[in-house]
C-alpha positions in Angstrom: -3.9 -18.6 -22.2 -2.7 -16.6 -25.2 -4.1 -17.4 -28.7 -1.6 -17.4 -31.5 -1.7 -17.1 -35.3 0.6 -19.5 -37.2 1.4 -21.8 -34.2 5.0 -22.8 -33.4 6.6 -20.2 -35.6 3.8 -17.8 -34.5 3.6 -14.3 -35.9 0.9 -13.0 -33.6 -0.3 -13.7 -30.0 -3.3 -12.4 -28.1 -4.1 -13.1 -24.5 -2.3 -13.4 -21.2 0.5 -15.7 -20.1 1.3 -15.3 -16.4 1.7 -11.6 -15.9 2.3 -10.8 -19.6 -0.5 -9.6 -21.9 -0.1 -10.0 -25.7 -2.4 -8.0 -28.1 -2.6 -6.7 -31.6 -3.8 -3.2 -32.5 -4.0 -1.8 -36.0 -1.6 -4.3 -37.3 0.9 -3.8 -34.5 1.7 -6.4 -31.9 2.0 -5.3 -28.3 3.2 -6.8 -25.1 2.7 -5.4 -21.6 2.9 -6.4 -18.0 -0.6 -6.8 -16.4 -0.8 -4.6 -13.4 -2.9 -5.3 -10.3 -5.6 -2.7 -9.7 -4.5 -0.1 -7.2 -6.5 0.4 -4.0 -7.1 4.0 -3.1 -5.7 4.8 0.3 -6.4 8.4 1.5 -4.9 9.6 4.8 -8.3 9.3 6.4 -8.9 5.7 5.1 -5.5 4.7 6.5 -6.4 6.3 9.9 -9.7 4.5 10.1 -8.1 1.1 9.2 -5.5 1.7 11.9 -8.3 2.2 14.4 -10.0 -1.0 13.3 -6.7 -2.9 13.7 -6.2 -1.5 17.2 -9.7 -2.2 18.3 -9.7 -5.8 16.9 -6.7 -6.5 19.1 -8.3 -4.9 22.1 -11.5 -7.0 21.6 -9.4 -10.1 22.5 -8.4 -8.5 25.8 -12.0 -7.8 27.0 -13.5 -10.2 29.5 -16.0 -12.7 28.4 -18.7 -10.8 30.4 -17.8 -7.6 28.5 -17.9 -9.4 25.1 -21.3 -11.0 26.0 -22.6 -7.5 26.9 -21.7 -6.3 23.4 -23.3 -9.3 21.8 -26.5 -8.7 23.8 -26.5 -5.0 22.8 -26.1 -6.0 19.1 -29.0 -8.4 19.3 -31.3 -5.8 20.9 -30.3 -3.0 18.5 -30.6 -3.7 14.8 -28.3 -1.4 12.8 -29.8 0.9 10.1 -27.4 1.5 7.2 -27.2 4.6 4.9 -30.1 3.3 2.8 -32.3 3.1 6.0 -32.2 -0.7 5.7 -32.0 -2.6 9.1 -29.0 -4.9 9.4 -28.1 -7.2 12.2 -24.5 -6.6 13.5 -22.4 -8.6 15.9 -21.1 -7.4 19.2 -17.7 -7.1 17.7 -19.1 -4.9 14.9 -20.6 -2.5 17.4 -17.5 -2.4 19.5 -15.4 -1.6 16.4 -17.8 1.0 15.1 -18.4 2.9 18.3 -14.7 2.6 19.3 -13.5 4.0 15.9 -15.8 7.0 16.3 -14.5 7.7 19.7 -10.8 7.3 18.6 -11.5 9.6 15.6 -12.7 12.3 17.9 -9.7 11.8 20.3 -11.9 10.3 23.0 -11.3 7.3 25.2 -12.7 3.9 24.0 -15.1 2.2 26.4 -14.9 -1.6 27.1 -18.5 -2.0 28.1 -21.6 -1.8 25.8 -23.8 1.3 26.1 -26.7 1.5 28.5 -27.9 4.9 27.4 -29.7 6.1 24.3 -28.1 7.8 21.3 -28.3 11.6 21.2 -31.3 13.3 19.7 -31.2 14.2 16.0 -29.7 17.6 15.2 -32.6 20.1 15.5 -33.3 23.1 13.3 -30.2 22.5 11.1 -29.7 25.4 8.6 -26.7 25.4 6.2 -25.8 28.8 4.7 -23.3 29.1 1.9 -20.8 31.9 1.6 -17.5 32.7 0.0 -15.6 29.4 0.2 -17.6 28.2 3.2 -20.8 26.8 4.7 -22.1 27.9 8.1 -24.1 25.3 10.0 -26.6 26.7 12.5 -28.6 24.3 14.8 -30.1 24.0 18.2 -27.2 23.6 20.6 -27.1 20.6 22.8 -27.0 20.9 26.6 -23.8 19.9 28.3 -20.4 19.3 26.8 -20.5 15.6 25.9 -22.0 15.8 22.3 -20.0 16.3 19.1 -21.5 17.4 15.8 -20.3 15.3 12.8 -20.4 17.0 9.4 -20.3 15.3 6.0 -20.4 17.0 2.5 -20.8 15.9 -1.1 -20.0 18.5 -3.7 -19.7 20.6 -5.6 -22.4 18.8 -7.6 -24.8 19.6 -10.4 -28.2 21.0 -9.4 -30.1 18.1 -10.8 -28.2 15.3 -9.1 -29.4 13.8 -5.8 -27.0 13.9 -2.9 -26.1 10.5 -1.4 -24.4 10.0 1.9 -22.3 7.0 0.6 -20.5 9.5 -1.7 -20.0 12.2 0.9 -16.8 12.9 2.7 -16.2 13.7 6.3 -15.6 17.4 6.7 -15.1 17.9 10.5 -16.3 17.7 14.1 -17.7 20.6 16.1 -18.8 21.0 19.8 -22.5 20.2 20.0 -23.0 23.0 22.5 -21.6 25.7 20.2 -23.4 27.0 17.2 -22.7 27.8 14.4 -20.0 25.6 12.9 -18.3 26.9 9.8 -16.8 24.6 7.2 -14.1 26.4 5.2 -11.8 25.9 2.2 -14.7 24.8 -0.1 -14.8 25.0 -3.9 -17.7 27.1 -5.2 -20.9 25.1 -6.1 -23.8 23.3 -4.7 -23.3 20.9 -1.8 -25.4 18.2 -0.2 -24.7 18.4 3.6 -25.3 16.0 6.5 -25.0 16.4 10.2 -25.4 14.0 13.1 -24.7 14.1 16.9 -22.3 11.7 18.5 -22.1 10.9 22.2 -18.5 11.5 23.3 -18.7 8.8 26.0 -20.4 5.9 24.2 -19.8 6.7 20.6 -23.5 6.3 19.8 -24.8 8.6 17.1 -28.1 10.1 16.0 -29.5 9.7 12.5 -28.1 12.1 9.8 -30.0 15.2 9.0 -29.6 16.4 5.4 -29.7 19.9 3.9 -28.0 21.8 1.0 -26.0 24.9 0.6 -24.4 26.8 -2.3 -20.8 28.0 -1.9 -19.8 31.2 -3.8 
């Protein structure tokens, strides 16, 4: 509700009526349309949301036995979030999460819950900065069914602490091939994370963190 000065034949109003906002600033009365806050939608955000929509619909086409399998898996495997806090997810949550990873890598989505373990953590990860790039060396994985998932935050100030929640996905690389080089980077200090993802199940290892300076 707008507040007015000199009611009825009012000379001034402040507040909101419907979608119109009235105000007064330095003796001048202003009127503007209230705008709804915009929601950021990057190309990647839209892609992930599309995956979620597709998988949500696919969940309904699974058999009851398959859905029960995902529920049992979720009960037996508490999820650890980016703060290392355990969280209990539903079978649908796991189906959507693992399925989205597989779709993002261009792999086939599986209808049944995993029966194998997640890949081992990335071993001996070393990030070396260079001119507009960071080279990631690590102990290669055996076989061809593991993908390396790289996330970066930066450039950032030297005193700030890197947080995965603020990082952005940089790219995927074959787990059996080392090194992986991330290019087209702005000079500065970067917090870097890498994890391994099973290309069949979508299960992922924990993130390993390091830093590198791009020149």
